[in-house]
C-alpha positions as CSV (number, residue, x, y, z in Angstrom):
1,M,-16.7,-1.5,-110.1
2,S,-18.3,-4.9,-111.0
3,R,-19.5,-5.1,-114.4
4,L,-22.4,-7.0,-116.0
5,P,-20.8,-10.5,-117.2
6,S,-20.1,-10.7,-120.9
7,L,-21.9,-12.9,-123.2
8,Q,-18.6,-14.8,-123.5
9,N,-18.4,-16.0,-119.7
10,V,-22.3,-16.2,-120.2
11,L,-21.5,-19.1,-122.8
12,N,-18.7,-20.4,-121.1
13,A,-20.1,-20.7,-117.5
14,T,-23.0,-22.6,-119.6
15,L,-20.1,-24.8,-121.4
16,N,-18.8,-25.6,-118.0
17,T,-21.9,-26.6,-116.3
18,I,-23.0,-29.2,-119.2
19,L,-19.5,-30.5,-119.1
20,R,-19.6,-30.6,-115.9
21,F,-23.5,-32.1,-115.8
22,P,-24.0,-33.8,-118.8
23,L,-26.6,-36.3,-118.0
24,E,-28.7,-34.0,-115.4
25,I,-28.8,-31.4,-118.7
26,I,-30.1,-33.6,-121.2
27,T,-32.7,-35.2,-118.2
28,A,-34.0,-31.4,-117.9
29,I,-34.5,-31.1,-121.4
30,S,-35.9,-34.1,-122.2
31,G,-38.5,-33.6,-119.4
32,T,-39.1,-30.4,-120.7
33,I,-40.0,-31.8,-124.0
34,F,-42.2,-33.8,-122.3
35,A,-43.8,-31.4,-120.0
36,I,-44.7,-29.5,-123.6
37,I,-45.9,-32.2,-125.5
38,L,-48.1,-33.3,-122.4
39,N,-49.8,-30.0,-122.6
40,E,-50.7,-30.4,-126.3
41,L,-52.3,-33.6,-126.1
42,D,-55.8,-33.8,-125.7
43,Y,-57.6,-34.9,-122.0
44,Q,-58.3,-38.3,-123.8
45,D,-55.4,-38.7,-125.8
46,S,-54.4,-42.5,-125.3
47,N,-50.5,-41.3,-124.9
48,K,-51.4,-39.2,-122.5
49,E,-50.3,-41.6,-119.5
50,I,-46.9,-42.3,-121.3
51,Y,-46.0,-38.7,-121.3
52,Q,-46.8,-38.1,-117.6
53,K,-44.7,-41.2,-116.5
54,A,-41.8,-40.0,-118.6
55,L,-42.2,-36.7,-117.0
56,M,-42.2,-38.5,-113.4
57,S,-39.0,-40.4,-114.2
58,C,-37.3,-37.1,-115.5
59,S,-37.6,-35.5,-112.2
60,L,-36.4,-38.6,-110.3
61,C,-33.8,-39.3,-112.5
62,L,-32.3,-35.0,-112.3
63,V,-32.5,-35.1,-108.6
64,L,-30.7,-39.3,-108.9
65,F,-27.9,-38.1,-111.4
66,L,-26.9,-35.0,-109.2
67,S,-26.3,-37.1,-106.3
68,V,-24.2,-39.6,-108.5
69,S,-22.3,-36.8,-109.8
70,L,-21.6,-34.8,-106.4
71,F,-20.6,-39.0,-104.8
72,F,-18.3,-39.2,-108.1
73,I,-16.7,-36.0,-108.2
74,A,-15.7,-35.9,-104.9
75,A,-14.6,-39.4,-104.5
76,K,-12.8,-38.5,-107.6
77,K,-13.7,-41.3,-110.0
78,S,-14.1,-41.8,-113.2
79,T,-16.5,-40.2,-115.0
80,I,-17.4,-43.0,-117.4
81,L,-18.2,-44.9,-114.3
82,R,-20.1,-42.2,-112.8
83,L,-22.4,-41.9,-115.9
84,V,-22.6,-45.9,-116.4
85,T,-23.8,-45.9,-112.7
86,S,-26.3,-43.1,-112.8
87,I,-27.8,-44.9,-116.2
88,V,-28.0,-47.9,-114.2
89,L,-29.9,-46.4,-111.2
90,G,-32.0,-44.2,-113.7
91,A,-33.3,-47.1,-115.3
92,L,-34.3,-48.6,-112.0
93,I,-36.2,-45.5,-111.9
94,V,-37.7,-45.4,-114.9
95,L,-38.8,-49.2,-114.3
96,F,-40.3,-48.3,-110.8
97,V,-42.5,-45.4,-112.3
98,F,-43.4,-47.0,-115.7
99,G,-44.7,-50.4,-113.6
100,F,-47.8,-47.9,-111.9
101,H,-50.8,-48.3,-113.4
102,Q,-52.4,-46.6,-116.1
103,R,-54.0,-44.1,-114.1
104,I,-52.0,-43.4,-111.6
105,T,-53.6,-43.8,-108.5
106,E,-53.2,-41.7,-105.1
107,I,-51.0,-44.4,-103.4
108,E,-48.3,-44.5,-106.4
109,M,-48.6,-40.3,-106.3
110,Q,-47.3,-40.5,-102.6
111,Q,-45.0,-43.3,-103.5
112,F,-43.6,-40.9,-106.4
113,L,-43.5,-37.5,-104.0
114,V,-41.6,-39.8,-100.6
115,L,-39.2,-41.3,-103.3
116,N,-38.7,-37.6,-104.6
117,V,-38.2,-36.1,-101.2
118,A,-35.7,-39.1,-100.3
119,L,-33.7,-38.3,-102.9
120,H,-33.6,-34.3,-102.7
121,L,-32.0,-35.3,-98.9
122,L,-29.8,-38.0,-100.9
123,V,-28.5,-34.7,-102.7
124,S,-27.5,-32.8,-99.6
125,F,-25.0,-35.9,-97.9
126,A,-24.3,-37.7,-101.0
127,G,-20.6,-35.7,-101.6
128,F,-19.7,-36.4,-98.2
129,L,-19.9,-40.6,-98.4
130,P,-16.7,-40.8,-99.9
131,R,-14.7,-38.3,-97.9
132,T,-13.6,-37.3,-94.5
133,Y,-16.5,-35.6,-92.8
134,N,-16.8,-32.3,-92.0
135,Q,-19.5,-30.4,-89.9
136,D,-18.5,-26.9,-91.5
137,E,-18.2,-28.0,-94.5
138,F,-21.4,-29.6,-94.6
139,W,-23.3,-27.1,-93.2
140,E,-21.8,-24.3,-95.6
141,F,-22.3,-26.5,-98.6
142,N,-25.8,-26.7,-97.6
143,K,-26.1,-23.3,-97.1
144,Q,-24.9,-22.5,-100.7
145,L,-27.3,-25.3,-102.5
146,F,-30.2,-23.7,-100.5
147,L,-29.2,-20.2,-101.6
148,R,-28.7,-21.1,-105.3
149,I,-32.1,-22.7,-105.1
150,L,-33.7,-19.2,-104.0
151,T,-31.6,-17.1,-106.4
152,S,-32.2,-19.2,-109.6
153,G,-36.0,-19.6,-109.0
154,L,-36.0,-15.2,-108.3
155,Y,-33.6,-15.1,-111.7
156,S,-36.3,-17.8,-113.5
157,I,-39.4,-15.4,-112.3
158,V,-37.9,-12.7,-113.5
159,L,-36.8,-13.6,-116.9
160,Y,-40.1,-15.4,-117.6
161,C,-42.3,-11.9,-116.7
162,G,-40.2,-9.8,-118.7
163,L,-40.8,-12.4,-121.8
164,V,-44.0,-13.0,-121.1
165,L,-44.5,-8.8,-120.8
166,A,-42.2,-8.9,-124.4
167,I,-44.7,-11.0,-125.9
168,L,-48.3,-9.6,-124.7
169,A,-46.4,-5.8,-126.0
170,I,-45.9,-7.6,-129.5
171,D,-49.1,-8.9,-129.4
172,K,-51.1,-5.3,-128.3
173,L,-48.9,-3.3,-130.3
174,F,-48.1,-5.0,-133.3
175,K,-51.5,-7.1,-133.8
176,V,-48.9,-10.4,-134.2
177,E,-50.2,-13.7,-133.1
178,F,-49.0,-16.1,-131.0
179,Y,-50.1,-19.7,-130.2
180,D,-52.4,-20.4,-127.5
181,H,-49.9,-22.4,-125.3
182,I,-46.8,-20.0,-125.7
183,Y,-47.2,-19.0,-121.9
184,L,-46.7,-21.9,-120.5
185,H,-44.5,-23.5,-122.9
186,I,-41.9,-20.0,-121.7
187,F,-42.5,-21.5,-118.6
188,F,-41.1,-25.1,-119.0
189,V,-38.4,-24.1,-120.7
190,I,-37.1,-21.6,-117.9
191,A,-38.2,-23.4,-115.2
192,G,-37.2,-26.6,-117.2
193,I,-33.9,-25.6,-118.6
194,F,-32.6,-22.3,-117.7
195,N,-33.7,-23.0,-113.8
196,T,-31.8,-26.3,-113.8
197,I,-28.7,-24.7,-115.2
198,F,-28.2,-21.6,-113.6
199,F,-29.1,-23.6,-110.7
200,L,-26.6,-26.7,-111.6
201,N,-23.7,-24.1,-112.3
202,G,-23.6,-22.7,-108.9
203,V,-23.4,-26.0,-107.2
204,P,-20.5,-26.1,-105.0
205,E,-17.9,-29.0,-104.7
206,T,-17.3,-31.1,-101.7
207,N,-13.8,-32.0,-102.5
208,N,-12.3,-29.3,-104.3
209,S,-8.2,-27.6,-102.5
210,Q,-8.4,-25.0,-104.9
211,N,-12.0,-23.6,-103.9
212,P,-12.2,-25.3,-100.2
213,L,-15.4,-24.8,-98.6
214,V,-15.3,-22.2,-96.2
215,L,-18.1,-21.4,-93.1
216,K,-19.5,-18.3,-94.0
217,Y,-22.6,-17.4,-91.6
218,P,-24.9,-14.8,-92.6
219,K,-25.9,-12.0,-90.7
220,G,-29.5,-12.1,-91.7
221,L,-29.9,-15.8,-91.3
222,K,-29.1,-15.3,-87.5
223,N,-31.7,-12.1,-87.1
224,F,-34.3,-14.5,-88.7
225,T,-33.6,-17.5,-86.4
226,Q,-32.7,-16.0,-83.5
227,Y,-36.2,-13.4,-83.8
228,V,-38.8,-14.9,-85.8
229,L,-38.1,-18.8,-86.3
230,L,-36.6,-19.5,-82.3
231,P,-39.9,-17.9,-81.0
232,L,-42.4,-19.5,-82.9
233,V,-41.0,-22.7,-82.2
234,S,-41.3,-21.6,-78.8
235,L,-44.4,-20.9,-78.6
236,Y,-45.6,-24.1,-80.0
237,L,-43.7,-25.7,-77.3
238,V,-45.9,-24.1,-74.7
239,I,-49.1,-24.6,-76.8
240,L,-48.1,-28.2,-76.7
241,I,-46.8,-28.4,-73.1
242,C,-50.2,-26.9,-71.9
243,Y,-52.3,-29.5,-74.0
244,E,-50.2,-32.4,-72.5
245,A,-50.5,-31.0,-68.7
246,K,-54.5,-30.8,-69.9
247,I,-54.2,-34.4,-70.7
248,L,-53.1,-35.5,-67.5
249,V,-54.6,-33.7,-65.3
250,T,-58.1,-34.6,-66.5
251,L,-57.2,-37.9,-67.9
252,S,-59.0,-37.6,-71.5
253,L,-57.5,-38.9,-74.7
254,P,-55.1,-36.8,-77.2
255,V,-57.1,-35.9,-80.5
256,G,-56.2,-37.0,-83.5
257,W,-54.8,-34.3,-85.0
258,V,-52.7,-33.2,-81.9
259,S,-49.8,-35.9,-84.0
260,Y,-49.4,-33.1,-86.9
261,L,-49.0,-30.5,-84.6
262,V,-46.3,-32.5,-82.7
263,L,-44.2,-33.5,-85.8
264,V,-45.1,-29.7,-87.5
265,F,-43.2,-28.6,-84.5
266,A,-40.5,-31.3,-84.2
267,I,-39.5,-30.6,-87.9
268,F,-39.6,-26.7,-87.6
269,G,-37.6,-27.3,-84.1
270,I,-34.8,-29.4,-86.0
271,L,-34.9,-26.8,-89.0
272,S,-34.2,-24.4,-86.7
273,F,-31.3,-26.2,-84.7
274,L,-29.5,-26.7,-87.8
275,L,-30.1,-22.9,-88.9
276,I,-28.1,-22.2,-86.1
277,H,-25.8,-25.1,-85.2
278,P,-22.7,-23.0,-86.3
279,I,-23.0,-20.1,-83.9
280,A,-25.1,-22.1,-81.4
281,T,-22.4,-22.5,-78.6
282,E,-21.0,-19.0,-78.6
283,T,-21.0,-17.1,-75.9
284,A,-22.9,-14.1,-77.2
285,N,-25.6,-15.9,-78.3
286,L,-27.0,-17.1,-75.1
287,W,-30.8,-17.7,-76.5
288,M,-29.3,-19.8,-79.1
289,R,-27.1,-21.7,-76.7
290,T,-30.5,-22.2,-74.5
291,F,-32.5,-23.2,-77.2
292,S,-29.7,-26.1,-78.7
293,R,-28.9,-27.4,-75.3
294,W,-32.8,-28.2,-74.2
295,F,-34.2,-28.7,-77.4
296,Y,-33.9,-32.8,-78.0
297,F,-34.9,-33.0,-74.1
298,L,-38.1,-31.3,-74.3
299,L,-39.0,-33.1,-76.9
300,I,-39.4,-36.4,-75.2
301,P,-42.7,-36.0,-73.4
302,L,-43.9,-34.6,-76.8
303,L,-42.9,-37.9,-78.1
304,G,-44.7,-39.6,-75.3
305,L,-48.0,-37.8,-76.5
306,L,-47.4,-38.1,-80.4
307,F,-47.0,-42.3,-79.9
308,W,-49.9,-41.9,-77.2
309,A,-52.1,-40.3,-80.1
310,I,-51.2,-42.4,-83.1
311,L,-51.0,-45.5,-81.6
312,Y,-54.5,-45.3,-79.9
313,R,-56.0,-44.2,-84.1
314,I,-54.1,-47.0,-84.8
315,N,-55.6,-49.2,-82.4
316,L,-59.7,-48.1,-83.2
317,Y,-58.8,-48.2,-86.7
318,G,-55.6,-49.9,-88.1
319,F,-53.3,-48.4,-90.5
320,T,-53.9,-46.2,-93.7
321,H,-51.1,-44.4,-96.1
322,E,-51.3,-41.3,-93.7
323,R,-51.3,-43.5,-90.3
324,Y,-48.4,-45.0,-91.4
325,Y,-46.0,-42.0,-92.4
326,V,-47.2,-40.5,-88.8
327,I,-45.6,-43.7,-87.0
328,L,-42.9,-44.0,-89.8
329,L,-41.7,-40.2,-87.9
330,S,-42.7,-40.9,-84.8
331,I,-40.0,-43.3,-84.9
332,W,-37.4,-41.8,-86.6
333,L,-37.9,-38.8,-84.8
334,S,-37.3,-40.9,-81.1
335,I,-34.0,-42.3,-83.0
336,V,-32.4,-39.0,-83.6
337,V,-33.7,-37.4,-80.0
338,G,-31.8,-40.7,-79.0
339,Y,-28.7,-39.8,-81.2
340,F,-28.2,-36.4,-80.4
341,L,-28.6,-37.2,-76.3
342,I,-26.8,-39.9,-76.0
343,S,-23.7,-39.3,-79.0
344,K,-20.8,-36.9,-77.2
345,H,-20.2,-35.0,-81.0
346,P,-23.1,-35.9,-83.1
347,K,-23.3,-34.8,-86.6
348,I,-25.5,-33.1,-88.1
349,K,-25.3,-35.3,-91.7
350,F,-27.4,-38.0,-89.5
351,I,-30.4,-35.9,-89.8
352,P,-30.6,-35.9,-93.6
353,I,-29.6,-39.6,-93.8
354,S,-31.7,-40.9,-91.4
355,M,-34.9,-39.4,-92.9
356,C,-33.6,-40.6,-96.8
357,L,-33.4,-43.7,-95.8
358,A,-36.5,-43.8,-93.9
359,G,-38.3,-42.6,-96.8
360,L,-37.0,-45.5,-99.3
361,F,-37.6,-48.1,-96.3
362,S,-41.4,-46.9,-97.0
363,I,-41.7,-47.2,-100.7
364,V,-41.3,-51.2,-101.6
365,G,-41.5,-54.1,-99.9
366,P,-43.5,-56.1,-97.1
367,Q,-42.6,-53.0,-94.6
368,S,-43.4,-50.4,-96.6
369,A,-46.5,-48.1,-96.4
370,N,-48.8,-49.9,-99.5
371,S,-47.9,-53.4,-97.7
372,I,-48.7,-52.5,-94.1
373,S,-52.1,-50.7,-94.8
374,K,-53.3,-53.2,-97.3
375,Y,-52.6,-56.1,-94.5
376,S,-53.8,-53.9,-91.7
377,Q,-57.3,-53.1,-93.4
378,L,-57.8,-56.2,-95.1
379,S,-57.5,-58.2,-91.5
380,R,-59.8,-55.7,-90.0
381,F,-62.6,-56.9,-93.5
382,E,-61.6,-60.3,-92.8
383,F,-62.8,-60.0,-88.7
384,Y,-65.9,-58.8,-89.7
385,M,-67.0,-61.5,-92.8
386,E,-65.5,-64.3,-90.0
387,K,-69.2,-63.6,-88.2
388,P,-71.4,-64.9,-91.1
389,N,-75.2,-63.4,-90.5
390,Q,-74.2,-61.3,-87.7
391,K,-76.0,-57.8,-87.1
392,L,-73.8,-54.7,-86.9
393,T,-74.5,-51.4,-85.1
394,F,-74.5,-48.5,-86.6
395,E,-70.9,-47.9,-85.7
396,Q,-69.9,-50.9,-87.3
397,E,-71.2,-50.6,-90.5
398,Q,-69.5,-47.6,-90.9
399,D,-66.3,-48.4,-89.7
400,L,-67.1,-51.3,-92.1
401,S,-67.7,-48.8,-95.0
402,S,-64.7,-46.8,-94.5
403,I,-62.8,-50.1,-94.7
404,V,-64.6,-51.3,-97.8
405,S,-64.2,-47.5,-99.2
406,F,-60.4,-47.4,-98.3
407,L,-59.7,-51.0,-100.3
408,E,-61.9,-50.5,-103.1
409,D,-60.4,-47.2,-104.1
410,N,-57.1,-48.0,-103.5
411,Y,-56.2,-51.8,-104.5
412,G,-60.3,-52.2,-106.3
413,V,-63.2,-54.5,-105.3
414,E,-61.2,-57.9,-106.2
415,S,-59.1,-57.2,-102.8
416,L,-62.1,-58.2,-101.4
417,V,-63.2,-61.6,-103.2
418,P,-61.4,-64.0,-101.0
419,Y,-62.8,-62.7,-97.6
420,A,-66.6,-62.8,-99.1
421,K,-66.2,-64.9,-102.1
422,D,-70.0,-66.3,-103.3
423,K,-71.5,-63.0,-102.7
424,L,-68.7,-60.5,-104.2
425,E,-68.3,-62.9,-107.2
426,A,-72.0,-62.9,-108.0
427,L,-72.3,-58.7,-107.7
428,L,-68.8,-59.0,-110.1
429,K,-70.8,-61.1,-112.7
430,K,-73.4,-58.1,-112.8
431,Q,-71.1,-55.1,-112.5
432,K,-67.4,-55.1,-113.3
433,S,-66.7,-51.5,-111.2
434,P,-69.3,-51.9,-108.3
435,S,-69.9,-48.6,-105.9
436,D,-69.4,-48.9,-102.1
437,Y,-73.0,-48.9,-101.5
438,E,-73.2,-52.1,-104.0
439,I,-70.5,-53.9,-102.4
440,M,-71.7,-53.5,-98.8
441,K,-75.5,-54.4,-99.7
442,S,-73.8,-57.4,-101.1
443,L,-72.3,-58.2,-98.0
444,G,-76.0,-57.8,-96.5
445,F,-75.3,-54.4,-94.7
446,E,-75.9,-50.8,-95.2
447,Y,-73.5,-48.4,-96.6
448,R,-72.8,-45.7,-94.0
449,S,-70.6,-42.5,-95.3
450,P,-69.0,-40.9,-92.4
451,Y,-71.0,-38.0,-92.3
452,D,-74.1,-40.0,-91.3
453,R,-75.1,-40.1,-87.7
454,K,-77.0,-42.6,-85.6
455,N,-80.0,-40.6,-84.9
456,D,-82.2,-40.1,-88.0
457,N,-85.2,-39.0,-86.3
458,D,-84.2,-35.6,-86.1
459,G,-82.1,-33.1,-88.3
460,S,-81.7,-33.1,-92.3
461,F,-81.7,-35.5,-94.4
462,Y,-80.3,-35.1,-98.2
463,Y,-80.1,-38.0,-101.4
464,Y,-78.5,-37.0,-104.6
465,F,-78.2,-40.2,-107.8
466,Y,-74.3,-39.6,-108.6
467,G,-75.1,-42.2,-111.2
468,H,-77.0,-39.4,-113.1
469,N,-75.6,-37.3,-115.6
470,D,-77.4,-35.1,-118.8
471,N,-75.1,-36.1,-121.0
472,T,-75.6,-40.5,-121.2
473,V,-78.2,-41.8,-123.8
474,E,-80.8,-43.4,-121.8
475,N,-83.3,-46.1,-122.8
476,I,-86.8,-44.9,-122.5
477,H,-88.0,-48.1,-124.1
478,G,-92.1,-48.3,-123.4
479,Q,-92.3,-44.8,-122.5
480,D,-93.9,-42.2,-124.6
481,F,-92.4,-38.8,-123.1
482,L,-90.0,-37.9,-120.9
483,F,-89.7,-34.3,-118.5
484,T,-88.3,-33.5,-115.3
485,L,-90.1,-32.1,-112.3
486,F,-88.5,-29.5,-109.2
487,N,-90.8,-28.8,-106.3
488,N,-90.1,-25.1,-106.5
489,N,-91.7,-24.9,-109.9
490,D,-95.0,-25.8,-111.0
491,F,-94.5,-27.5,-114.6
492,N,-97.1,-26.2,-117.2
493,C,-96.5,-26.9,-120.8
494,D,-99.7,-26.6,-123.4
495,K,-99.7,-28.6,-126.2
496,C,-95.8,-30.0,-126.0
497,T,-96.1,-33.0,-127.8
498,S,-98.2,-35.1,-129.9
499,I,-98.5,-39.0,-130.2
500,D,-100.3,-40.9,-133.0
501,G,-101.8,-37.7,-134.1
502,K,-103.5,-36.8,-130.1
503,I,-102.2,-33.2,-128.8
504,Y,-101.2,-33.8,-125.2
505,S,-100.4,-30.9,-122.6
506,I,-98.7,-31.7,-119.5
507,K,-99.2,-29.9,-116.0
508,S,-98.6,-30.3,-112.3
509,K,-99.7,-28.1,-109.3
510,K,-98.5,-28.5,-105.4
511,T,-100.7,-31.1,-103.0
512,D,-100.0,-31.7,-99.2
513,Y,-98.9,-35.3,-100.6
514,G,-96.8,-33.9,-103.6
515,L,-98.4,-32.9,-106.3
516,D,-100.9,-33.5,-109.2
517,L,-99.9,-34.3,-112.3
518,Q,-102.7,-33.0,-115.6
519,I,-102.4,-34.9,-119.2
520,N,-104.7,-32.9,-120.9
521,Q,-107.8,-33.6,-118.6
522,D,-106.9,-36.5,-116.6
523,I,-105.3,-35.7,-113.1
524,I,-102.8,-38.4,-111.6
525,P,-102.1,-37.8,-107.8
526,L,-98.1,-38.5,-107.1
527,K,-97.8,-38.8,-103.8
528,I,-93.9,-38.1,-103.3
529,N,-93.9,-37.2,-99.8
530,D,-95.2,-40.8,-98.5
531,F,-92.9,-42.4,-100.6
532,V,-89.8,-40.5,-99.1
533,T,-91.0,-40.8,-95.8
534,K,-91.2,-44.4,-96.0
535,N,-88.3,-45.4,-98.1
536,S,-85.0,-45.5,-96.1
537,V,-82.6,-44.7,-98.9
538,F,-83.3,-41.0,-98.1
539,R,-81.8,-40.8,-95.2
540,R,-78.8,-37.8,-94.0
541,N,-76.3,-37.1,-96.5
542,N,-76.4,-40.1,-98.7
543,N,-74.9,-39.7,-102.0
544,T,-76.0,-42.9,-103.9
545,N,-75.5,-44.5,-107.5
546,E,-78.5,-46.3,-106.3
547,N,-81.1,-45.5,-108.8
548,V,-84.8,-45.0,-106.3
549,I,-87.8,-45.6,-108.9
550,Q,-91.6,-45.2,-108.2
551,K,-93.7,-45.6,-110.3
552,I,-97.7,-45.3,-110.8
553,E,-100.7,-46.5,-112.8
554,N,-103.8,-45.4,-113.2
555,S,-106.6,-46.8,-116.4
556,K,-104.7,-45.0,-119.2
557,Y,-100.8,-44.1,-117.7
558,T,-98.0,-45.8,-116.8
559,I,-96.1,-43.1,-114.8
560,T,-92.3,-43.5,-113.6
561,L,-90.7,-41.1,-111.5
562,N,-86.8,-41.3,-111.0
563,Y,-85.4,-39.8,-108.2
564,I,-82.2,-37.2,-109.1
565,S,-82.2,-35.6,-105.2
566,V,-83.9,-34.9,-102.4
567,N,-83.1,-33.0,-99.2
568,G,-85.4,-31.8,-96.5
569,K,-86.2,-31.6,-92.9
570,I,-87.0,-35.1,-90.4
571,G,-89.4,-34.4,-88.0
572,K,-90.8,-36.9,-85.8
573,E,-92.7,-39.0,-87.6
574,K,-92.2,-38.2,-91.8
575,K,-89.8,-36.4,-93.6
576,I,-90.5,-32.6,-94.7
577,I,-89.3,-31.9,-98.4
578,S,-87.8,-29.2,-99.2
579,N,-86.2,-29.6,-102.8
580,Y,-86.3,-32.1,-105.4
581,Q,-85.4,-33.2,-108.6
582,I,-87.5,-36.1,-110.3
583,K,-87.4,-37.4,-113.8
584,V,-90.8,-38.3,-114.9
585,M,-91.2,-40.9,-118.0
586,V,-94.8,-41.3,-118.9
587,G,-95.9,-44.4,-121.0
588,I,-99.5,-44.4,-122.4
589,K,-101.4,-47.4,-122.4
590,K,-103.1,-49.0,-125.7
C-alpha cells in the first residue's frame, strides 16, 4: 500500500533539487520577485521596462542553465566549471535582452520568443551531446520530461486553486481583508517557484549507470497516436493533396495561407512520427508502420507547394519577418526530409538539434529575420524613390503605403531618410513622429490603407480623425465658445453661455445641404454635405490624423468645423452621410 510522502522526504527531495540545480532555483526565485514587483508598479512608472527585461532574462536564463547543467552532469565535469559557464552564457543573454529598446518592439518580442523556443529545444538534447547516443534513451528522456511538465502543471493548478479558495473562505467567513493583488502574487509564487522546483526534481539524468533510462512506451500514448493523431494528420494530407491537384488542373496560383496549412501538417506529422518511433516497426502496428514508411515521401510534393506559395509572395512583396520564418521552416523541413530519406540509420535527435540551430540562426546577424526583412523592404522603398515625380497607380500607392508602414513601425522614419532625404528631413523638422499618412504626403503620394478599394464610386466611406482625444487640452485662441454636433441629434441649448454681458442661445436644424446653425436670431447655413462630397479625404476606410477643417463666415461670426468622424454611402455623384461628429468653434466678430 502506497503512503503519502512524509514532510522529511519532501524537504530532502527539495534540498537535493536545490543542490542539483542551484542557479536554476535562484533564477526562478529572482524571476518571481521581478514579476511581483512589476505587478505592483504603476503603468507609467519609468522603471517598468527594466523589470520587464529582468523577468524576460530570468525566463531565458532558467532554460539555458538547465541545458548547461544537463550537459555537464552527463559529461561528469566539474560543478564549478558548469556554474562559470552558466554565468558567462547567462550574462550574454542578459546583455541581449537589455539591448532591446526602452519600449520593447514587436520584432524584439519575436526575437525573444524564438530564442525561448530554441533554448527549450536545447534542453531536449543537451544531455546527450557529451556521450554515446542511444535512440531509445533519448526518446525515454524526452517522454519523461514531457510528462513531468504535465504533472507539475497539474500539481500547480490544484495547489493554486486550493490556496485561493482557502483565502477566499477566510475573507468571507472571518471578514479578514487581504491586499488586492494577493491572488496574482500567489500565482507568481506557485508558477515561478513551486512549479520550477517540482519540475526540476523529476528531470532524469542522461548518464547515470545506477538509474539508467529504460524505454517504457505508455499504452495510452499508443492509442492516442494511433486513433486520434494519425487520422487527423491523414485528413490534412488528403485535403492538401486534393488542393495541389486542383492547382495543377486549373493552373491557378496557390493562396497565401496554404503555406501555414502545410507547415501545420508537417509539424503535426513530425510530432506523430516522433511519438510512434519506438514501436513504428513492430509487425502488430501495420497502420503505424505504413505512416512511418511513407510520411517523408508524401511531404515532398507538399514542400513543392509550400515553396511555390511563399516564394511567389516574397517575389511580389519582399521579405517580412513572417515570410522569413515561413521560408526558413520550409528549408528546415526540406533538410529533415532529405536526411530521413537518405540516411540508413537516422537519429531522431536531428530534428530538435536542427530546429534549435535554425532558430539561433534567425535571431542576430546579417542573415537574421530582422536584417533580411529590413534590407528587403528598404530596397523596395528605394525602387519607388528612384523615379522622381512619377505617377503611381492605386495598387502601387497601396504597396508603397504598406512598405512605409512596415519600416516606420519597426525601424522608425529615420530609416527612410537616406532614400528621400530632402522631403523627409523637411517633414521631420516640422514633426518628430509623423504618421504614415504624413510620410506618404511628404513624398508626394496618397496614403492607401490595405482596406482601401480602387473604385470609390460605389460602396461606402469612413473617416475618423484618430488624433482627436477628449482628454487633451486644446488652444482655441480667437474663439468664444465650443460644442459638438452629431447628425442624429439636433443641438438645442437655450441661454447656454454669456459673453461680455450678452446671453447666447444655440440651436441646430437638419437641412438638405447639412444643417442650419442658429445663434440667437441669426441663422448660418452649414453646407456639410457638399464639403464632404468634394473633399477627397473622406474616402473608404480612412483612419488618419489629418485634421479636416471647414471655415464659414458671416458679418457677425467666424465658425470653424473640425471633423472628428464621418461615414456613409457613396452614390454616383455625391457622398450620402449617415453619421458624423463635428466639433464646432464659434468666434464672435467685434
